N, C-alpha and C positions, 0 to 999 in steps of 0.2 A: 592854815590859810592866807595869814598875813605874810608867810615868807613865799607862798606861792605867787601872791598878788606881786610882792615887791621883786620877784626875781623876774616877772614878766615886765614891770617897770623898766628893771635893768636892762632886758633885751631891747625893750623899744627905744631906750636912750641910746643904746649902742648903735643901733640901726639907724635911728634918727640923725645922730651925730655924724656918722659915718657915709650916709647914703644921701639922706637928704640934704647935706650943707652942699652938694655939688648942685642940687636944684634951685634952693633957697641960699644962695650965695650970702645976703646980708641978714639973714635971721639972727646970728650970733647966738645969744644965751637961751633964747625962745626955744631952739631946737634941744637945748639940754633940759629945759624946765617943762614943757608942755607934757611929756609922759607921766611926771610928778604930779602935776597939776590935775591930770584925769585919774591917776591911780591912787592917789592918797584919799581922796573921797570914796573912792571904790572900796578902799580897805575899811574906812569908818562905817561906810553902810553895810558892808558885809558882816563884819564883826557884831555891828548893832542888830541885824537881823538874826544871826546865830546865838546870840545873848538871850534874846527873847524867845526864840524857837525852843532852847534847851531850858531856859529859867522856868517856863510853862510846865515841861515834863518832868522836872525835878522837883518842882512843888506838888505836883499830882503823886508823885511817888512817895515824897515824905508826908504826906496826908492819909497814906494808905489806900489810895485810889489807884486803879490799874493806869499803866501808861498808855497812852492814846498811840 
């Protein structure tokens, strides 16, 4: 999942620097950094969600309970 989101960040960075630089001429480094500023928290939140989701399932299987 991390690699999928990272590739999405890379695609938005390419779009941002190639296309939006014609519209926002004085934005400079902001066009390079805004996709990462949004994408990195998305990676962190997504990984935390799935770690919690599957940690419960693994613990219940380890205790002999049926998976939910």
